[in-house]
C-alpha angles and dihedrals in degrees: 000000000000116000121214113244111255117250122226114254108260111252096012095106091048089052092052090049091052092051091048092050090047091054090049093046095052096072089043091053090048091051091049090048090050092047091049090052091050091049090049088053090050091050090051092049092048089054089052091049091050091049090049091050090050090051091047092053091048088057089046089057089052088050088051092055090049091050091048090055094044098038094243123163124242101226111062107166095184090056092048091048091051090050093052092047090051090049092050090051091051090047092053094043093053093046091237118182089221108115117233093243091050091048091051093047091052095048093041087064092044090053091044091053090046092055092048089055090058100043143338110274121200124181127200118207140166103277175196104116115278099049125127086244089062090050092051092047092050092048090050101045106019128226096295090075123088113242125212116196113205134185102246145012091254088055090055088058093045093049091055093043091052093048093245087123131027093217140010131214118208134169114244105175146356125216090228105035102029129220125009104234100202091057092052090047092051092053091058093064100028128088091206121121134220108246101169144356135213131194118214128194105231121214115180127204133188108238132190142156094259147301123067140296091278091069095057115106099171139014123213132191146126111299092244090055093047088053092049091055099039097118094045091051091049092051101041105023105034114176094010108130120236128211128199118231134181098257140359091248091054086051090053090050090052091051090051088059097050132050091208098047123090127192132209107222142119121293089250088069090059090062093044095050101031097248134147123239105239092177133003131203094024096152112120094230117051095211096052110163132182121201117217128194128213111219131194141156115281090251089065094056128087127208095240137136114304139168101211141044124196124200136170124207147157129219136198114277093250133120114276096008096119091047091050090048093054099036093085090066092058090042090059094042093248119154114239103218103179143354126189130176124217127184113248112242111249093007114098113221094357116121141198118219122214111202134184119193134170123263142048132278093244093059111106092221092053091048092051093046093049092048089053092046092052091055089062097043132086089207130010131181132177112222098187151299115240146147115282117244134226127220116273 
């Protein structure tokens, strides 16, 4: 006898599917609930951070009032450096996952906003936008400052002297190519003082509109940058002529106008001028550092703790005069950090000497050494006393 095949109970399969979906949905709902709770915690933490920032800025306003009464200056690099060092120590002590560079970037902007609450801060630098000078200025002052790009290093000095900018940022030396002559020359005539310094790790790239290296007929850049990439150019672009230009950003702008011109500049300039990076990291020395100085009128400086003093002087063209001029530093146990000679304009075989040494102007040993140095110099000028920087 044949049996009729059993039919599935109507609705049974749908019931099974619903139960299966419910089982699958339960963990998802739990995950959503957990994620919502974590987001709620983040929102609460953000509210606490905002409240703390508000309280910080209220204290900053009280500091501003105290400075106004006492005649204090807004930008105090040694105080800001001490703050960052303390924060780095706290970060390490607490085992925080916040990386040092991220910590510094966050508090750089907090400090920048704090300065802007106290006064308007404008900074002149060698432009146009996209230069390493702009990068150094931004790292030093944060995005709350107003930035003024100018055409030359001498124009940076003039902008600050005229009051068009509160501060200036100028390159003074590169670890590969040495001193920047125009900056030294400007210090001879200017009354501006060095109030801070910053070291910036320089990474050069070859930028062009498109195509490859074979299309390039000339390479343009600042003379310092060309010198820092001399070996790479000889190895990878032999026979291609180079042309010096006032700044790396101007070089990038020139490359943007010509399909056969390449520029040596930072990768940031590629974004600014719509260029392609044909080669990156083309500097001859991997650890290629440029030292920048922050300059300001003497009225914007404060006699506070520093690590470094910079002076410039000339001596009689006689045997032993340079030795006698520097001997007082050794006599007082002061560390000579750097010495650089520069020909005096209009004076054949006469030289200026740019010297950095450790200490601060208020130190009695420094005062005694400088007094003895002046007695052996034809001309002597203090350029500033400021906290030493570390590479970024």
